[in-house]
C-alpha positions in Angstrom: -40.2 -24.3 12.3 -37.5 -25.2 14.8 -37.5 -28.3 17.0 -38.3 -26.1 20.0 -41.3 -24.6 18.2 -42.6 -28.0 17.1 -42.5 -29.1 20.8 -44.1 -26.0 22.3 -46.5 -25.0 19.5 -48.6 -28.1 19.0 -51.3 -27.8 16.3 -54.9 -28.2 17.6 -58.2 -28.9 15.9 -61.3 -26.8 16.4 -62.8 -29.6 18.4 -59.8 -29.6 20.8 -60.1 -25.9 21.3 -63.8 -26.2 22.1 -63.0 -29.1 24.6 -60.2 -27.1 26.3 -62.5 -24.0 26.7 -65.2 -26.3 28.2 -62.7 -27.8 30.7 -61.5 -24.3 31.6 -65.0 -23.0 32.1 -64.2 -20.2 29.6 -61.1 -19.1 31.4 -57.6 -19.0 29.7 -55.2 -21.9 30.1 -52.7 -21.2 32.9 -50.6 -24.4 32.9 -48.3 -25.7 30.2 -46.0 -28.6 30.1 -43.3 -26.6 28.3 -42.5 -23.1 27.2 -45.6 -20.8 26.8 -46.7 -21.4 23.2 -47.0 -17.7 22.4 -43.4 -17.1 23.3 -42.2 -20.1 21.4 -43.9 -18.8 18.3 -43.4 -15.0 18.5 -40.0 -15.2 20.4 -41.1 -12.2 22.4 -38.6 -12.9 25.2 -35.8 -12.9 22.6 -37.1 -9.8 20.9 -37.1 -7.9 24.2 -33.5 -8.8 24.9 -32.2 -7.4 21.6 -32.0 -3.8 22.9 -28.6 -2.7 24.1 -28.4 1.1 24.4 -24.9 2.6 24.2 -25.7 5.4 26.7 -27.6 6.0 29.9 -29.9 8.5 28.3 -33.5 7.2 28.6 -34.5 8.6 25.1 -32.0 6.3 23.3 -34.2 3.3 23.9 -37.0 4.9 21.9 -34.6 5.7 19.1 -33.2 2.1 19.1 -36.5 0.3 19.3 -38.1 2.4 16.6 -35.2 1.7 14.4 -35.6 -2.1 15.1 -39.3 -1.9 14.3 -38.6 -0.2 11.0 -36.1 -3.0 10.2 -38.9 -5.6 10.8 -41.2 -3.7 8.5 -38.5 -3.5 5.8 -38.2 -7.3 6.0 -41.9 -7.9 6.0 -42.5 -5.6 3.0 -39.7 -7.4 1.1 -41.3 -10.7 1.8 -44.6 -9.5 0.3 -43.0 -8.0 -2.8 -41.0 -11.1 -3.5 -44.3 -13.1 -3.3 -45.9 -10.7 -5.7 -43.0 -11.0 -8.1 -43.4 -14.7 -8.2 -47.0 -14.4 -9.0 -46.5 -11.8 -11.8 -43.8 -14.0 -13.4 -46.5 -16.6 -13.8 -49.0 -14.1 -15.2 -51.1 -14.5 -12.0 -52.2 -10.9 -11.7 -55.1 -11.6 -9.4 -53.0 -13.6 -7.1 -50.3 -10.9 -7.0 -52.8 -8.3 -5.7 -53.1 -9.5 -2.0 -49.4 -9.4 -1.3 -49.1 -6.0 -3.0 -52.0 -4.7 -0.9 -50.4 -6.1 2.3 -47.1 -4.5 1.3 -48.8 -1.1 1.1 -50.4 -1.6 4.6 -47.0 -2.6 6.0 -45.5 0.5 4.5 -48.3 2.5 6.2 -47.3 0.9 9.5 -43.6 1.7 8.8 -44.6 5.3 8.3 -46.5 5.3 11.6 -43.4 4.2 13.4 -41.9 7.7 12.8 -44.4 9.1 15.3 -42.4 7.4 18.0 -39.6 9.8 17.4 -41.5 13.1 17.1 -40.7 14.0 20.6 -36.9 14.2 19.8 -35.3 17.6 19.4 -31.7 18.3 18.5 -30.9 18.6 22.2 -32.4 15.2 22.9 -30.6 13.5 20.0 -27.3 15.2 20.9 -27.4 13.5 24.3 -26.5 10.1 22.8 -25.7 10.8 19.1 -21.9 10.7 19.5 -22.2 7.2 21.1 -23.5 5.9 17.8 -20.2 6.6 16.0 -20.6 6.1 12.3 -23.8 4.1 12.6 -26.4 5.4 10.1 -29.7 4.2 8.7 -27.9 4.5 5.3 -26.2 1.2 6.3 -29.4 -0.8 6.5 -29.0 -3.9 4.3 -32.7 -4.7 4.5 -33.7 -1.2 3.4 -31.3 -1.6 0.5 -33.1 -4.9 -0.4 -36.4 -3.0 -0.4 -35.0 -0.3 -2.7 -33.7 -3.0 -5.1 -37.1 -4.7 -5.2 -38.8 -1.4 -6.0 -36.3 -0.7 -8.8 -34.0 1.8 -7.1 -30.6 0.4 -7.9 -27.0 1.6 -7.4 -24.2 -1.0 -7.1 -22.0 1.5 -5.2 -24.5 1.3 -2.2 -23.6 -2.3 -1.4 -19.9 -1.5 -0.9 -20.2 -0.9 2.9 -21.1 -4.6 3.3 -18.0 -6.1 1.6 -16.6 -7.4 4.8 -20.0 -9.0 5.8 -19.8 -11.7 3.2 -23.2 -13.2 3.7 -25.0 -9.8 3.6 -22.9 -8.7 0.6 -23.7 -11.8 -1.3 -27.4 -11.5 -0.7 -27.3 -7.8 -1.9 -25.3 -8.8 -5.0 -27.8 -11.5 -5.8 -30.7 -9.1 -5.3 -29.1 -6.6 -7.7 -28.8 -9.3 -10.3 -32.5 -10.3 -10.0 -35.2 -8.4 -11.9 -37.0 -5.8 -9.7 -40.8 -5.8 -9.2 -41.1 -3.2 -11.9 -39.0 -5.3 -14.3 -41.5 -8.1 -13.8 -44.3 -5.7 -14.5 -42.7 -4.6 -17.7 -42.2 -8.2 -18.8 -45.8 -8.9 -17.9 -47.0 -6.0 -20.1 -45.0 -7.5 -23.0 -46.6 -10.9 -22.5 -50.0 -9.3 -22.5 -49.4 -7.8 -26.0 -48.3 -4.3 -25.2 -45.5 -2.8 -27.4 -42.5 -3.2 -25.1 -39.1 -2.6 -26.8 -36.8 -5.6 -26.8 -34.0 -3.7 -25.1 -36.2 -3.2 -22.0 -36.7 -6.9 -21.7 -33.0 -7.7 -22.1 -31.5 -4.8 -20.2 -28.9 -5.1 -17.4 -31.1 -5.4 -14.3 -28.2 -4.3 -12.1 -28.8 -0.8 -13.4 -31.8 1.4 -12.4 -34.8 1.3 -14.8 -35.3 4.6 -16.6 -38.8 5.7 -17.7 -39.7 4.8 -21.2 -42.4 6.3 -23.5 -43.6 2.8 -24.5 -44.3 1.7 -20.9 -46.0 5.1 -20.3 -48.2 4.5 -23.3 -49.1 1.0 -22.0 -50.4 2.5 -18.8 -52.3 5.2 -20.6 -54.1 2.4 -22.5 -54.7 0.3 -19.3 -56.2 3.2 -17.4 -58.4 4.0 -20.4 -60.2 0.7 -20.1 -62.9 0.9 -17.4 -64.0 -2.7 -17.9 -64.7 -4.8 -14.8 -62.1 -7.4 -15.9 -59.2 -5.0 -16.2 -56.9 -6.7 -13.7 -53.9 -4.6 -15.0 -55.6 -1.5 -13.8 -56.1 -3.1 -10.4 -52.4 -3.9 -10.5 -51.5 -0.3 -11.4 -53.6 0.9 -8.4 -51.9 -1.5 -6.0 -48.4 -0.5 -7.2 -49.4 3.2 -6.9 -50.3 2.7 -3.3 -46.9 1.1 -2.6 -45.1 3.9 -4.4 -47.1 6.6 -2.5 -46.4 4.9 0.9 -42.7 4.5 0.1 -42.5 8.1 -1.0 -44.2 9.1 2.3 -41.6 7.2 4.2 -38.7 8.9 2.4 -40.3 12.3 3.1 -40.9 11.4 6.7 -37.3 10.5 7.0 -36.3 13.9 5.6 -38.5 15.6 8.2 -37.3 13.5 11.0 -33.7 14.4 10.2 -34.6 18.0 9.9 -36.4 17.9 13.2 -33.6 16.2 15.1 -30.4 17.5 13.6 -31.2 20.2 11.1 -28.7 20.5 8.2 -25.7 19.0 10.2 -23.6 16.3 8.4 -24.9 12.7 8.7 -23.4 10.2 11.1 -22.5 7.9 8.1 -20.4 10.5 6.3 -23.0 12.0 4.0 -24.3 15.6 3.9 -27.2 14.4 5.9 -30.4 16.3 5.1 -29.1 17.5 1.7 -28.2 13.9 0.7 -31.6 12.7 1.6 -33.4 15.4 -0.3 -31.4 14.6 -3.4 -32.2 10.9 -3.1 -35.9 11.7 -3.3 -35.5 12.6 -6.9 -35.3 8.9 -7.8 -38.9 7.8 -8.6 -40.4 4.4 -7.9 -42.4 3.0 -10.9 -41.8 6.1 -13.0 -44.1 5.5 -15.9 -47.1 4.9 -13.5 -46.7 8.6 -12.6 -45.7 10.1 -16.0 -48.6 8.4 -17.7 -51.0 10.5 -15.7 -50.1 13.6 -17.7 -51.2 11.9 -20.9 -54.5 10.4 -19.5 
């Protein structure tokens, strides 16, 4: 909390709240000695000054703000997944479930944000697209952090950030840190499942590839219908995340198809074709392949 927040957002007790309501006769407080506490906490006035459209087209504001909303959801989901990772590292499966469930709900909100762009046709997008230059969602550092946490890893994708030292260093560190799925695999080993040593000592900079031993572990887990099977609850929570993330990727494909068809992307890629190929990379692969053997 900043000094400004400490001054404007003063903690109150339930008794103080009750006394204030009594003094106000049930009406909201209208006078404050300093900045309105809501704005000091949420920074709403700052948030609403962050939009700087590059054209005069009224539709660009929708495109820009939806993009910013998605960035906030990327960051929020990363926050939850890092929390879950810490809990799993300490074998606290039960404690890892709430942040995982929140992450799935945040991804649901992220998916809902696409609705704000469903009005946009190619003609609408073309009115301001050229003003964006080479700007592309492909260049989102926070989305890359989210992919890395989920186990989708490709070192080449951090190259665009080499001249943004702080961002590049953060992405490099994220690549060198085990993903959420790496932590799940390590947890399975500690719980007595037959996990090959090479999976526990692998280079985490590289993307995890599905392995029969991990698939077999999930088949066993889902074969146990006992009420204390926390690993099954973990699998369910991870499946929700993978599904919501998959939905987001598909919605991205459809949004691109709707607004620009098969034109090349702004960031130098093949656009739609590149996005379609990227969907072949699966999050938590053994959670899905195990279903065939169940």
